Every structure is written in C-alpha cells, then in structure tokens.
C-alpha angles and dihedrals in degrees: 000000000000134000096275116113122241090250092052092048091050093052094045099048100035138024093192111108129211130253121233130219090269093055095256120143110232135172113244088236091067087072094062139058101062108065142337119305127221105207123202115185104199140128116255096219095047113132096202138015098022092058088054093050092051092045092051089049094053090045091054095047100043099076095044118105088223119093133221109242094025107049100014141357130230118216118185110193122194116228090198110087086200091065114107136213086253094059088045091052092051090051091047092053092049096048094044088056089053092047087050095194107132114214095030097096093109090057091066124071124180109195137193126186149154122293093256092056094045093049093049090053093045091049093050094056096034097248117152130196140165129203114227104225095209097053102021086227123128130242111213145133121278116237151085132252123216110212129194118243090266090053100258119145109259104168142351121216115192129200126024103289119070121187105241094219091054095046 
C-alpha cells in the first residue's frame, strides 16, 4: 500500500461510482471528508461470515457514546458485483435494528458497485477476496477497517468481535 487514501485510489483507478441502498449513484468520495469511516467489505447476500462481521460491528458500536452519522460513518460495501440496492437495503434495515439508535440512519451506507469499483477500493485498503466458482460465494478475511475522514487507513480489526473501546 502507499500513502494514497481509499477515496483517492478509487477516483484514480476507476471512474465508476457505487450505488447506495436507495438506488442512488454516488461517488465513493462522498462517504469521506466529514468524519472517520468504519468500512466493512462484505457481500450483502452472504449467508455466513459477512453477517457475523456486520453483527459484530453493530455489537461493538452500540454501547459507545459516539453516534453513527454524527461522530463517524459506517460504510458496508459489497464485494459481489451481483448484489443489488435491494439486498443492500435489506441489510441496512436489519443492522440499523441491531444498532438501535434512532436517527442515525444517514450514518450508515450499504453500497453495491461494479467489479472495477469494488476492486479499486479493495486494493486501496489491502483487502483480498476470491469468488469460488462452484458456489458463487466469496472467500475473504473477516474484519473491518477504520479510515480517517480523508480516507486513509487508520486501523484494521480482524475477526468478528471488535472491542468497543478500541473501535
């Protein structure tokens, strides 16, 4: 990795934007600039590990006095280019219920995108994945990445449990 931010790398390598859970096309850079971002690279239709990553994230954030959309943002980006805004919206609804902080909806984005956009972001943060052809599932590490407001990598948390005080 180099000193470029995730947002810069995405702009340089790929002009294709992401699509949010409402079906709106947005540039990745629109998720940065205001506050830190907790990035989860998952796939929204995943039946296993990705749900545990997002559940662990919600569990870690819930007891914090800080609020999504005020003190930080959460961006869950699907690594599956076949995921849709509809599947992203269903994930968002479920994890907002787990987070249980009314009024923080704008602090959570669940994005989908084309493979080129996904790969540019994954390369920028050092996230590797492989699609298994026979199952169409993805093999990847479990974890989240905390990014600075300008999109630079701040901290990696691996696994499915993230200590709230460290996040």
